[in-house]
C-alpha positions as CSV (number, residue, x, y, z in Angstrom):
1,M,68.3,103.2,98.2
2,K,68.2,103.7,101.9
3,K,68.7,107.6,102.0
4,P,67.5,110.1,99.5
5,W,70.9,111.7,99.4
6,T,72.0,108.5,97.7
7,I,70.1,109.5,94.7
8,V,71.6,113.0,94.8
9,A,75.1,111.8,95.0
10,I,74.6,109.3,92.1
11,L,73.1,112.2,90.0
12,V,76.0,114.5,90.8
13,F,78.6,111.9,89.9
14,A,76.8,111.0,86.8
15,Y,76.2,114.6,85.5
16,P,79.5,115.1,83.6
17,F,79.3,111.6,81.9
18,I,75.6,112.3,80.8
19,S,76.6,115.8,79.5
20,V,79.6,114.7,77.6
21,G,77.7,111.7,76.3
22,I,75.0,113.8,74.9
23,K,77.5,116.2,73.4
24,I,79.3,113.2,71.7
25,F,76.1,111.8,70.4
26,L,75.1,115.1,68.9
27,T,78.2,116.3,67.3
28,E,80.6,113.2,66.7
29,S,80.4,110.1,64.6
30,I,78.4,107.1,65.7
31,V,81.6,105.3,66.2
32,A,82.9,107.6,68.6
33,A,79.5,107.6,70.5
34,G,79.5,103.8,70.5
35,V,83.0,103.8,72.0
36,Y,82.1,106.3,74.6
37,G,79.1,104.1,75.4
38,L,81.1,101.0,75.9
39,I,83.5,102.9,78.1
40,L,80.6,103.9,80.4
41,V,79.2,100.4,80.3
42,G,82.6,99.0,81.5
43,L,82.9,101.8,84.1
44,I,79.2,100.9,85.5
45,I,80.0,97.2,85.4
46,G,83.3,97.8,87.5
47,I,81.4,99.9,90.0
48,L,78.8,97.3,90.4
49,L,81.3,94.5,90.9
50,A,83.3,96.6,93.4
51,F,80.1,97.0,95.5
52,R,79.5,93.4,95.5
53,H,82.9,92.4,97.0
54,K,82.8,92.1,100.7
55,P,86.0,92.5,102.6
56,N,87.5,89.4,104.2
57,P,87.6,89.8,108.1
58,E,89.9,86.8,108.5
59,V,92.9,88.7,107.0
60,T,95.0,90.9,109.3
61,P,96.8,93.9,107.8
62,T,100.7,93.6,108.0
63,K,103.3,96.3,107.5
64,P,105.3,96.1,104.4
65,T,109.0,95.5,104.9
66,W,110.1,98.5,103.1
67,E,108.3,100.8,105.6
68,E,110.4,99.4,108.4
69,S,113.7,100.4,106.6
70,L,112.2,103.8,106.0
71,N,111.7,104.3,109.6
72,K,115.3,103.2,110.5
73,R,116.7,105.8,108.2
74,A,115.7,108.7,110.3
């Protein structure tokens, strides 16, 4: 973590998930809490995998063909 605001941003992002998780663990069944936990694990794994992906500088962006036809209609 290079900046202290990164920690603040992570906590702000995680707060709703933590609060809902605590409420589910206190009021619902263990199965519902387990399902919620698995969903959170999948979300965290997806975020970590997305941060590991580096953009490919060799690929050049191209315009889609449908965009050209939209421009001609006007």
